[in-house]
C-alpha positions as CSV (number, residue, x, y, z in Angstrom):
1,M,0.0,0.1,0.1
2,T,1.2,3.3,-1.1
3,N,-0.7,5.3,1.3
4,K,1.5,7.7,3.6
5,M,4.2,5.3,3.4
6,E,7.7,5.4,2.3
7,Y,7.8,5.1,-1.4
8,N,11.1,3.3,-2.7
9,A,11.1,4.4,-6.3
10,P,13.7,2.3,-8.3
11,T,17.2,3.7,-9.0
12,E,19.3,1.5,-11.1
13,V,20.5,3.6,-14.4
14,K,21.5,1.0,-17.4
15,E,20.8,0.2,-21.0
16,L,17.9,-2.2,-21.7
17,E,17.8,-5.0,-24.2
18,I,14.3,-4.8,-25.3
19,I,12.3,-7.7,-26.7
20,S,8.9,-6.4,-26.7
21,T,7.4,-3.6,-24.4
22,Y,4.9,-5.9,-22.9
23,H,7.9,-8.1,-21.6
24,L,9.1,-4.8,-20.4
25,E,5.9,-4.1,-18.3
26,E,6.4,-7.4,-16.6
27,E,9.7,-6.5,-15.5
28,A,9.1,-3.3,-14.2
29,K,6.2,-4.9,-12.0
30,K,9.1,-6.4,-10.0
31,V,10.8,-3.3,-9.4
32,V,8.2,-0.4,-8.7
33,P,6.2,-0.8,-5.4
34,K,2.7,-1.9,-6.3
35,G,1.0,1.3,-5.6
36,G,2.9,3.3,-8.1
37,F,3.0,0.4,-10.5
38,D,-1.0,-0.1,-10.6
39,Y,-1.4,3.8,-10.9
40,M,1.0,3.6,-13.8
41,S,-0.3,0.7,-15.5
42,G,-4.0,0.6,-14.5
43,G,-7.3,1.9,-16.0
44,S,-10.6,2.5,-15.3
45,G,-13.7,-0.2,-14.1
46,K,-12.9,-3.4,-15.2
47,E,-10.3,-2.0,-17.8
48,W,-12.2,-3.1,-20.7
49,T,-11.3,-0.2,-22.8
50,L,-7.5,-0.3,-21.7
51,K,-7.8,-4.0,-23.4
52,R,-9.6,-2.7,-26.0
53,N,-6.8,-0.1,-27.1
54,D,-4.6,-3.3,-27.6
55,E,-6.9,-5.1,-28.9
56,A,-8.3,-2.8,-31.7
57,F,-5.0,-2.9,-33.7
58,F,-6.0,-6.6,-34.3
59,H,-8.6,-5.1,-36.7
60,K,-6.6,-3.8,-39.6
61,G,-3.7,-5.2,-41.3
62,I,-0.6,-4.3,-43.1
63,C,0.0,-5.9,-46.2
64,P,3.5,-6.9,-47.1
65,R,4.7,-5.7,-50.0
66,V,7.5,-7.5,-52.4
67,L,9.5,-6.0,-55.3
68,A,9.3,-2.4,-53.6
69,N,13.2,-1.5,-53.6
70,V,13.3,-0.5,-50.1
71,E,16.2,-0.5,-48.0
72,F,17.1,1.9,-44.8
73,P,13.9,3.3,-44.5
74,E,13.8,6.9,-43.4
75,T,11.6,7.8,-40.3
76,K,12.2,11.7,-40.6
77,T,9.1,13.9,-40.5
78,S,7.7,17.3,-39.0
79,I,5.1,18.9,-36.9
80,L,4.0,22.5,-36.7
81,G,7.4,23.0,-38.5
82,Q,9.5,20.9,-35.8
83,E,11.8,18.6,-37.7
84,L,11.8,15.3,-35.9
85,S,13.9,12.1,-36.5
86,V,11.0,9.8,-35.8
87,P,7.3,10.2,-36.1
88,F,6.6,9.4,-32.3
89,I,7.2,11.7,-29.2
90,M,6.7,11.1,-25.3
91,A,3.1,11.7,-24.3
92,P,2.5,13.7,-21.2
93,I,2.0,11.3,-18.1
94,S,2.0,12.4,-14.5
95,A,4.3,11.6,-11.8
96,H,7.1,9.7,-13.4
97,G,8.7,9.7,-9.9
98,L,6.5,6.7,-9.0
99,A,8.7,4.7,-11.9
100,H,12.2,6.1,-11.1
101,E,13.8,8.5,-8.6
102,S,15.2,10.5,-11.0
103,K,11.5,11.3,-11.9
104,E,10.8,13.3,-15.1
105,A,14.4,14.8,-15.0
106,G,15.4,11.1,-16.0
107,T,12.6,11.2,-18.8
108,A,13.9,14.2,-20.1
109,K,17.9,13.1,-20.2
110,G,16.9,10.0,-22.0
111,I,14.6,11.9,-24.6
112,A,17.6,14.3,-25.4
113,E,20.2,11.6,-25.4
114,F,17.9,10.0,-28.1
115,G,17.3,13.3,-30.0
116,G,14.9,14.4,-32.7
117,S,11.6,13.6,-30.6
118,I,9.7,16.1,-28.3
119,M,8.7,15.6,-24.4
120,S,5.0,16.5,-23.6
121,I,5.6,17.8,-19.3
122,S,2.4,17.2,-17.6
123,A,1.6,19.7,-15.0
124,Y,1.1,16.7,-12.7
125,S,4.9,16.8,-12.7
126,G,6.7,15.5,-9.7
127,A,9.6,17.5,-11.0
128,T,10.1,21.3,-11.3
129,F,10.3,23.3,-14.9
130,E,14.2,23.7,-13.9
131,E,14.9,20.2,-12.9
132,I,13.3,18.8,-16.3
133,D,15.0,21.6,-18.5
134,E,18.2,20.4,-17.1
135,G,17.5,17.3,-18.3
136,L,16.4,18.2,-21.8
137,N,19.3,20.0,-22.5
138,G,17.8,22.1,-25.1
139,N,15.6,19.2,-26.5
140,N,11.8,20.3,-27.6
141,R,9.2,20.4,-25.2
142,W,5.5,20.7,-25.4
143,F,3.3,21.6,-22.0
144,Q,0.2,20.1,-21.0
145,I,-2.4,22.2,-18.9
146,Y,-4.9,20.7,-16.3
147,M,-6.7,24.4,-15.7
148,S,-7.1,25.7,-12.7
149,K,-10.2,27.6,-11.7
150,D,-8.4,30.7,-11.2
151,E,-7.8,32.0,-14.5
152,T,-4.8,34.2,-13.1
153,M,-3.3,30.9,-11.9
154,N,-3.6,29.8,-15.6
155,K,-1.8,32.8,-17.0
156,N,1.1,32.3,-14.5
157,I,1.6,28.7,-15.1
158,L,1.3,29.3,-19.0
159,D,3.8,32.1,-18.5
160,E,6.3,29.8,-16.9
161,A,5.9,26.9,-19.0
162,K,6.5,29.5,-22.4
163,K,9.5,30.9,-20.7
164,D,11.0,27.0,-19.9
165,G,10.8,27.0,-23.8
166,A,7.5,25.0,-24.4
167,S,6.9,25.5,-28.4
168,A,3.1,24.1,-28.0
169,I,0.2,23.7,-25.4
170,I,-2.0,20.5,-24.7
171,L,-5.1,21.3,-23.1
172,T,-6.2,17.9,-21.7
173,A,-10.0,17.8,-22.2
174,D,-10.9,14.2,-21.2
175,A,-10.2,14.6,-17.3
176,T,-12.0,17.0,-15.7
177,L,-12.6,14.2,-13.0
178,S,-11.1,11.0,-12.4
179,G,-12.1,7.9,-14.2
180,N,-13.0,5.0,-11.7
181,R,-9.9,3.4,-11.2
182,E,-10.5,0.6,-9.1
183,R,-6.7,-0.4,-8.3
184,D,-6.0,3.0,-7.0
185,L,-8.8,3.1,-4.9
186,S,-8.1,-0.5,-3.7
187,N,-4.9,0.3,-2.8
188,K,-5.8,3.7,-1.3
189,F,-3.3,5.2,-3.3
190,V,-2.1,8.6,-3.0
191,Y,1.0,10.6,-4.7
192,P,4.1,10.0,-2.4
193,F,5.8,13.1,-3.6
194,G,4.6,16.7,-4.5
195,M,3.5,18.3,-7.9
196,P,5.8,21.7,-7.9
197,I,3.8,23.2,-11.1
198,V,0.1,22.8,-9.8
199,S,0.8,22.9,-6.2
200,R,0.3,26.5,-6.6
201,Y,-3.5,26.1,-6.9
202,L,-3.7,22.9,-4.9
203,T,-5.2,23.0,-1.2
204,G,-1.6,21.3,-0.6
205,S,1.3,20.0,-2.4
206,G,0.0,17.1,-4.1
207,K,2.3,14.9,-1.5
208,N,-0.5,12.5,0.3
209,M,-3.2,13.3,-1.9
210,S,-5.8,11.4,-4.4
211,L,-6.5,12.0,-8.2
212,N,-9.8,12.3,-7.1
213,N,-8.8,15.4,-4.5
214,I,-6.6,16.8,-7.4
215,Y,-8.7,16.5,-9.9
216,A,-11.5,18.3,-7.4
217,Q,-9.5,21.1,-7.2
218,S,-8.8,21.7,-11.0
219,K,-11.5,23.2,-13.2
220,Q,-14.3,20.8,-14.5
221,K,-15.9,22.8,-17.0
222,I,-13.9,23.0,-20.0
223,E,-15.0,24.5,-23.1
224,P,-14.2,26.1,-26.7
225,D,-13.3,29.6,-24.4
226,D,-10.7,27.5,-23.0
227,V,-9.2,26.7,-26.3
228,R,-9.3,30.4,-27.2
229,F,-8.2,31.7,-24.2
230,I,-5.0,29.2,-24.1
231,K,-4.3,30.2,-27.7
232,D,-4.6,34.1,-27.5
233,Y,-2.7,34.3,-24.4
234,S,0.0,32.3,-24.6
235,G,0.5,33.0,-28.6
236,L,1.4,29.5,-29.0
237,P,0.2,26.4,-31.0
238,V,-2.4,24.6,-28.8
239,F,-3.8,20.8,-28.9
240,V,-7.0,19.5,-28.0
241,K,-6.1,16.0,-26.4
242,G,-8.5,13.6,-25.3
243,I,-10.7,13.7,-28.6
244,Q,-12.5,10.8,-29.5
245,C,-15.2,11.9,-31.4
246,P,-15.3,13.6,-34.9
247,E,-17.8,16.0,-33.5
248,D,-15.2,17.0,-30.9
249,A,-12.2,17.6,-33.5
250,L,-14.5,19.9,-35.4
251,L,-15.1,21.9,-32.1
252,A,-11.7,22.0,-31.5
253,I,-10.7,23.5,-34.9
254,G,-13.6,25.9,-34.9
255,A,-12.0,27.2,-31.5
256,G,-9.0,27.7,-32.7
257,A,-6.9,24.7,-31.8
258,D,-3.8,24.0,-34.0
259,G,-3.9,20.1,-33.5
260,V,-6.2,17.6,-31.9
261,W,-5.0,14.8,-29.9
262,V,-7.0,11.8,-30.4
263,S,-6.7,9.6,-27.4
264,N,-8.9,8.0,-24.4
265,H,-6.4,8.7,-21.8
266,G,-4.6,5.3,-22.0
267,G,-8.2,3.7,-20.9
268,R,-8.1,5.3,-17.7
269,Q,-11.4,7.7,-18.1
270,L,-14.6,6.3,-19.2
271,D,-14.5,2.3,-19.4
272,H,-16.6,1.1,-22.1
273,A,-15.6,3.4,-24.7
274,P,-14.2,2.4,-27.9
275,G,-10.3,1.6,-27.9
276,S,-8.2,4.8,-29.4
277,F,-7.4,3.6,-32.7
278,E,-11.0,2.3,-33.4
279,T,-12.1,6.1,-33.3
280,L,-9.0,7.4,-35.2
281,E,-9.8,6.9,-38.9
282,S,-13.3,8.6,-38.6
283,I,-11.7,11.7,-36.6
284,A,-8.9,11.9,-39.5
285,K,-11.9,11.8,-42.3
286,A,-13.5,14.8,-40.5
287,V,-10.3,16.8,-40.1
288,A,-9.5,16.3,-43.5
289,G,-6.1,17.6,-43.1
290,K,-7.2,20.9,-41.8
291,V,-4.8,20.4,-38.6
292,P,-2.0,18.0,-37.9
293,I,-3.3,14.8,-35.6
294,V,-1.4,13.4,-32.3
295,F,-2.3,9.7,-31.5
296,D,-2.0,8.1,-28.5
297,S,-3.5,5.0,-26.1
298,G,-1.9,1.5,-26.7
299,I,1.3,1.8,-28.7
300,R,3.4,-1.0,-27.5
301,R,5.0,-1.9,-31.5
302,G,6.2,-0.7,-34.4
303,E,3.1,-1.8,-35.9
304,H,0.7,0.0,-34.2
305,I,2.7,3.2,-35.0
306,F,2.8,2.2,-38.6
307,K,-1.0,1.4,-38.5
308,A,-1.5,5.0,-36.5
309,L,0.0,6.7,-39.4
310,A,-1.9,4.6,-42.2
311,S,-4.9,5.5,-40.8
312,G,-4.7,9.5,-40.1
313,A,-2.4,10.4,-37.6
314,D,0.8,12.7,-38.2
315,I,2.3,11.7,-34.9
316,V,1.9,9.2,-32.3
317,A,2.8,9.3,-28.8
318,I,4.1,6.9,-26.5
319,G,3.2,6.8,-22.6
320,R,3.6,3.7,-20.7
321,P,6.5,2.0,-22.3
322,V,8.6,4.8,-21.6
323,L,7.7,4.6,-18.0
324,F,8.5,1.1,-17.5
325,G,11.9,1.6,-19.4
326,L,12.6,4.7,-17.1
327,A,11.5,2.3,-13.9
328,L,14.0,-0.4,-15.2
329,G,16.8,2.0,-16.5
330,G,16.5,5.5,-15.5
331,H,17.5,7.9,-18.5
332,K,19.3,4.8,-20.1
333,G,16.3,2.9,-20.1
334,V,14.2,5.6,-21.8
335,T,16.5,6.1,-24.6
336,S,16.4,2.3,-24.8
337,V,13.0,2.2,-25.5
338,F,12.8,5.0,-28.1
339,K,15.6,3.3,-30.0
340,Y,13.3,-0.1,-29.5
341,F,10.8,1.7,-31.1
342,E,12.6,3.4,-33.9
343,N,14.4,0.2,-35.0
344,D,10.8,-2.1,-34.8
345,L,8.9,0.9,-36.9
346,K,11.8,0.7,-39.4
347,R,11.6,-3.1,-39.5
348,V,7.7,-2.8,-40.4
349,M,8.2,-0.2,-42.9
350,Q,10.6,-2.4,-44.5
351,L,8.3,-5.3,-44.8
352,A,5.6,-3.2,-45.9
353,G,7.5,-2.1,-48.7
354,T,7.4,1.6,-47.4
355,Q,10.5,3.9,-47.7
356,T,9.5,7.1,-46.1
357,I,6.8,8.0,-43.3
358,K,4.7,9.5,-46.4
359,D,4.4,6.3,-47.8
360,V,3.3,4.9,-44.8
361,K,0.6,7.6,-44.7
362,N,-0.5,6.7,-48.1
363,T,-0.6,3.0,-47.1
364,Q,-4.0,1.5,-47.6
365,L,-4.6,-0.9,-44.4
366,I,-6.8,-4.2,-45.0
367,D,-10.1,-4.7,-43.0
368,L,-9.9,-7.7,-41.0
369,K,-13.3,-7.6,-38.9
């Protein structure tokens, strides 16, 4: 039980030999305290949607192509004018300190050492902007905001994120309250450390607080005007994260969003929602190239990245596997996870006869339903 007890996060720093990220999760379970591991890996309710995120990828197939003259596939791409060496980035996830003592600073260092990607910094970080910035060492970063009920406080946080070097803001719109996270309730889970970014609007630092308590102190009524406010005040591009319906994608774009982020919060919010991948194609058709699409929830293999790109995503965000790598190897483990996905994607691209990310995005998947 994590509740008000000393939390002994892993400390080891080492490179990892990764066979699969599913295996990585099994190994992380052995070294991360139960409350922390269940928080990272669990979903809401009976975790039907969490499982569906993985199973949904089985509904589409990739046709192997031959005589395609493909060798050494090229994974470079760009989003909002930012050049990337790979079409995947770090998703915003709270409380990396549950996985490793280095917290978000360790994740940042691992991403920086990989190079050519983006770290999404959660407002629920257990590390400060300064600690994360030191790890990033100039690498690109976006900032995810959970809005306060106090507009002045939101302005202060946006000011700080912009000063820190954020090149885009992610408005998480699907977490106005906590999902029914039964593992956390069973463990009586509370955060074993503070959250320096959002602590300014919490009654308390975040330490020994439950997720329900923290969400209750955040803004619940998220609306199109919030998109306009963030965009106008920050002067930065804004993504709306948590889009699962075409109608909401169009609503976000109409409010001025510069990108939509297709996600069901990794199965953590509404159980019995469809798998994130199941909603992607219809949302992409509605968006019709007006703005870029970021996709997350359920990414565990190169095939998953390929299928998401072929179904309309421009960039894929990776969450839990990075934390499992952090738990097992610190910043070197994070770099190992990014390298795994890069190599796995290149393998899939070559077998599918695709030389570039543009080729992947033009690939027609096979309906297996």
